[in-house]
C-alpha positions in Angstrom: 1.8 26.3 -10.4 0.0 23.8 -7.4 3.5 22.9 -6.8 5.2 26.3 -6.4 2.4 27.0 -4.3 2.8 24.2 -2.4 5.9 24.7 -1.8 5.7 28.3 -0.6 2.9 27.4 1.8 5.3 24.6 3.3 8.0 26.5 3.2 6.2 29.6 5.6 4.3 27.1 7.5 7.7 24.8 8.5 7.8 25.7 12.2 4.6 24.6 13.8 4.1 22.0 10.4 3.9 18.8 13.1 1.1 20.7 15.6 -1.1 19.4 11.6 0.6 16.7 10.8 -1.5 16.1 8.1 -0.2 18.8 6.0 2.9 17.3 5.8 1.2 13.9 4.6 -1.3 15.4 2.3 1.2 17.5 0.6 2.7 14.2 0.0 0.1 12.8 -1.3 -1.2 15.2 -3.7 1.1 16.4 -5.6 4.1 13.6 -5.9 6.3 16.1 -8.0 6.8 18.3 -4.5 7.1 14.8 -2.7 10.6 15.0 -2.4 10.7 18.9 -1.1 7.9 18.1 1.5 10.0 14.6 2.4 13.1 16.5 3.3 13.1 17.6 7.1 9.9 16.2 7.8 11.3 13.0 10.1 13.5 15.4 11.8 10.5 18.0 12.9 8.0 15.0 13.9 11.0 13.6 16.1 11.4 17.3 17.9 7.9 16.9 19.0 8.3 13.7 20.7 4.5 12.4 19.6 5.0 8.8 17.8 2.0 9.3 15.7 3.4 12.3 14.3 6.5 10.8 13.5 4.9 7.9 12.1 2.9 10.2 9.9 6.1 11.6 9.0 7.4 7.8 8.1 5.0 6.7 6.1 4.9 10.3 4.0 9.0 10.0 3.6 7.9 6.3 2.5 5.3 7.6 0.3 7.4 10.4 -1.5 10.6 8.3 -2.2 8.5 5.0 -3.1 10.1 4.7 -6.7 12.8 7.2 -6.9 14.9 5.7 -3.7 12.7 2.5 -2.6 14.8 1.6 -0.4 14.7 4.9 2.0 10.9 4.2 1.7 11.7 0.8 3.0 13.8 1.9 5.9 11.5 4.9 6.7 7.6 2.4 6.1 9.5 -0.3 8.4 10.7 2.2 11.3 7.5 3.8 10.8 5.1 0.4 11.5 7.4 -0.6 14.4 6.3 1.9 16.1 2.9 2.0 14.8 2.9 -1.5 16.3 4.6 -0.3 19.7 2.5 2.1 20.5 -0.8 0.2 19.3 -1.7 2.5 16.5 -4.0 1.3 14.6 -4.6 3.6 12.1 -1.5 4.5 10.8 -0.1 1.3 10.9 -2.9 -0.2 8.4 -1.7 3.0 6.2 1.8 2.0 6.4 1.1 -1.8 5.7 -0.7 -1.0 2.6 2.0 1.1 1.5 4.7 -1.2 2.1 3.6 -4.1 0.4 3.2 -1.8 -2.7 6.9 -0.9 -2.8 8.0 -4.0 -0.8 6.3 -6.2 -4.0 7.5 -4.2 -6.2 11.2 -3.5 -5.2 11.9 -5.6 -2.2 11.0 -9.3 -1.2 8.6 -11.5 -2.1 8.4 -13.0 1.5 8.2 -9.5 3.1 5.7 -8.7 0.8 3.1 -11.3 1.5 3.9 -10.3 5.5 2.8 -6.8 4.8 0.0 -7.8 1.9 -1.6 -9.8 4.9 -1.1 -7.3 7.8 -3.2 -4.5 5.7 -5.4 -7.2 4.2 -6.2 -8.3 8.7 -6.6 -5.0 9.7 -8.8 -3.9 6.8 -10.8 -6.5 7.4 -11.5 -6.3 11.0 -12.1 -2.8 11.0 -14.9 -3.3 9.0 -13.5 -1.0 6.3 -15.5 -2.8 3.0 -13.6 0.2 0.7 -10.1 0.5 2.3 -9.0 -3.0 1.9 -9.7 -3.3 -2.0 -6.2 -1.5 -2.2 -3.7 -4.6 -0.7 -6.0 -6.7 -2.5 -5.2 -4.7 -6.2 -2.0 -4.6 -5.0 -2.1 -8.1 -4.4 -4.2 -9.4 -7.8 -1.1 -7.8 -9.6 1.3 -9.1 -7.4 0.1 -12.4 -7.7 -0.3 -11.6 -11.9 3.6 -11.2 -11.7 4.5 -14.7 -10.2 2.0 -16.3 -12.6 -0.3 -17.1 -10.2 -2.8 -16.2 -12.4 -5.8 -17.9 -11.3 -5.5 -16.3 -7.5 -4.8 -13.2 -9.0 -8.0 -12.9 -11.4 -10.0 -14.3 -8.6 -8.4 -11.0 -6.0 -8.7 -8.7 -9.0 -12.4 -9.6 -9.6 -13.3 -8.3 -6.1 -10.4 -5.5 -6.3 -11.4 -3.6 -9.1 -13.3 -0.5 -9.3 -13.0 2.8 -9.8 -11.0 4.3 -7.4 -8.1 1.0 -7.6 -8.7 1.0 -11.5 -7.6 4.9 -11.0 -5.4 5.1 -8.5 -3.5 1.2 -9.0 -3.0 1.3 -12.6 -1.1 -1.9 -12.7 -4.0 -3.8 -11.8 -5.4 -2.6 -14.7 -2.4 -3.8 -17.0 -2.9 -7.4 -14.7 -6.0 -7.5 -15.8 -5.2 -7.1 -19.6 -2.8 -9.9 -18.9 -4.7 -12.2 -17.2 -6.9 -11.9 -20.0 -4.5 -12.6 -22.4 -2.8 -15.5 -20.6 -6.3 -17.1 -19.2 -8.4 -16.6 -22.0 -11.1 -14.1 -22.0 -13.8 -16.6 -20.5 -11.7 -18.3 -18.1 -11.0 -15.0 -16.9 -14.2 -13.4 -16.7 -15.5 -16.6 -14.7 -12.6 -16.5 -11.9 -13.2 -12.6 -11.9 -16.8 -12.8 -11.2 -16.3 -15.5 -8.4 -14.5 -13.3 -7.1 -16.9 -10.1 -7.3 -19.5 -12.1 -6.0 -17.2 -13.0 -2.5 -18.2 -11.0 0.5 -15.4 -9.1 1.8 -14.8 -11.6 4.5 -15.0 -14.4 1.9 -12.4 -12.3 0.1 -10.0 -12.0 2.9 -10.1 -15.5 3.9 -9.3 -16.3 0.3 -6.4 -13.7 0.1 -4.8 -15.2 3.7 -5.3 -18.7 2.1 -3.4 -17.8 -0.9 -0.7 -15.9 0.8 -0.5 -18.7 3.1 0.5 -21.2 0.4 2.8 -19.1 -1.8 4.7 -18.2 1.4 5.2 -22.0 2.1 6.0 -22.3 -1.3 8.7 -19.3 -1.6 10.1 -21.2 2.1 10.2 -24.3 0.7 12.3 -23.1 -2.3 14.6 -21.3 0.2 
């Protein structure tokens, strides 16, 4: 029922949707089943406004909507959005794009590219003092490291990132924690995760940067 109402609202407001760009973005985020309907035509509508910020948010909405059904399209849209955000100095949308990009790139794209987006998202949230949102890329990074068998780093980062919001929003984090307990043993996992949980946001950001740099070096040397 909610999706039907949302679709009708979108159609009735399509002509002025981008006077309030958040309408399209929020619809894509709130209702996954309706996200594709929202995304179609969104980029074109934003381009017509000649407003770079609106275009960035439209590309973010497209990327989020197609993140699992058409990851290639999602990545292309968000890479374009990120480039525009960086060219225009829009740090806010740059941070959001990087946070979603790292998740999609880690799951469907190139590990090296994903590491770059992880670093950017963590850096921006840390630099802005956003100690809440920094857990988003860290939660995804923990799951990414677990999948690539960097278990100790994954457990340490998971300890910091885990919380009610990330546990609900990122089921891959919960799955990674269960796997880490099995691989490392419960006692070792608890020790590492507690160490991560006790770090300050600055210390965790620096730890994540170090682990990202180490892994990037290994991947580059293996090429």
